[in-house]
C-alpha positions in Angstrom: -3.9 6.4 -21.8 -2.4 6.1 -18.3 0.8 4.2 -17.4 1.7 2.6 -14.1 5.1 1.2 -13.2 4.5 -2.1 -11.3 6.4 -3.3 -8.3 7.3 -6.9 -7.5 5.9 -8.5 -10.6 7.1 -9.9 -13.9 5.1 -7.3 -15.8 6.9 -3.9 -15.7 4.2 -1.5 -16.8 0.5 -1.4 -17.0 -1.1 0.9 -19.7 -4.8 1.5 -19.2 -7.7 3.8 -19.9 -10.6 4.7 -17.7 -13.6 6.6 -19.2 -16.5 7.7 -17.0 -15.4 5.3 -14.3 -15.2 2.3 -16.7 -11.9 0.5 -17.5 -11.9 0.6 -21.3 -8.4 -0.7 -22.1 -5.6 -2.7 -20.2 -2.3 -3.7 -21.6 0.6 -5.2 -19.6 4.3 -4.9 -20.7 6.1 -8.2 -20.1 4.8 -10.9 -17.8 2.9 -14.1 -18.5 1.3 -13.2 -21.9 -1.6 -15.5 -22.0 -2.7 -14.9 -18.4 -2.4 -11.1 -18.8 -4.3 -11.0 -22.1 -7.1 -13.0 -20.3 -7.0 -10.7 -17.3 -7.2 -7.7 -19.6 -10.2 -9.1 -21.5 -12.1 -9.9 -18.3 -11.5 -6.5 -16.7 -12.2 -4.3 -19.7 -15.7 -2.9 -19.7 -16.1 -3.2 -15.9 -16.3 -0.3 -13.5 -12.8 0.5 -12.2 -14.1 0.1 -8.6 -15.4 -3.4 -9.4 -12.0 -4.3 -10.8 -10.3 -3.1 -7.7 -12.7 -5.1 -5.5 -12.2 -8.3 -7.4 -8.4 -8.1 -7.8 -6.9 -6.3 -4.8 -4.9 -8.6 -2.5 -4.3 -11.4 -5.0 -0.8 -12.8 -4.6 1.5 -14.6 -7.0 3.3 -17.4 -5.3 5.4 -16.1 -2.4 5.3 -12.5 -3.7 3.3 -10.0 -1.7 1.6 -8.9 -4.8 0.6 -10.0 -8.4 -0.2 -8.5 -11.7 -3.9 -8.4 -10.9 -3.1 -6.7 -7.5 -0.9 -4.2 -9.3 -3.8 -3.3 -11.7 -6.0 -2.7 -8.6 -3.3 -0.5 -7.1 -2.9 1.4 -10.4 -6.7 2.0 -10.6 -6.9 3.1 -6.9 -4.2 5.6 -7.6 -5.9 6.8 -10.7 -9.3 7.2 -9.0 -7.7 9.0 -6.0 -6.0 11.5 -8.3 -8.9 12.0 -10.8 -12.3 11.6 -9.0 -14.1 14.8 -8.4 -15.1 15.4 -4.8 -18.8 14.9 -4.0 -20.7 18.1 -4.7 -22.3 19.6 -1.5 -25.6 21.3 -1.6 -25.6 24.8 -0.3 -27.8 25.4 2.7 -29.7 28.1 0.7 -30.8 25.6 -2.0 
């Protein structure tokens, strides 16, 4: 389970799990309960990159971010830190 401290939203933390590139669990601490439960259920089971593509840039009111945007940011950070670099074929192969 990973945790991400949000910035600029009512939710203060996002707890999530990614397995083989798939978002398997999402839980927000604080925030708009019904909306965040709905967001979690819609996002779980999708590829992390798809979640990022769908949610990145969503704003909440006059804020420069939102809970969905913060989830996208958390997943981007996770993928950057945990993805394996593409394997290169050796010239001799």
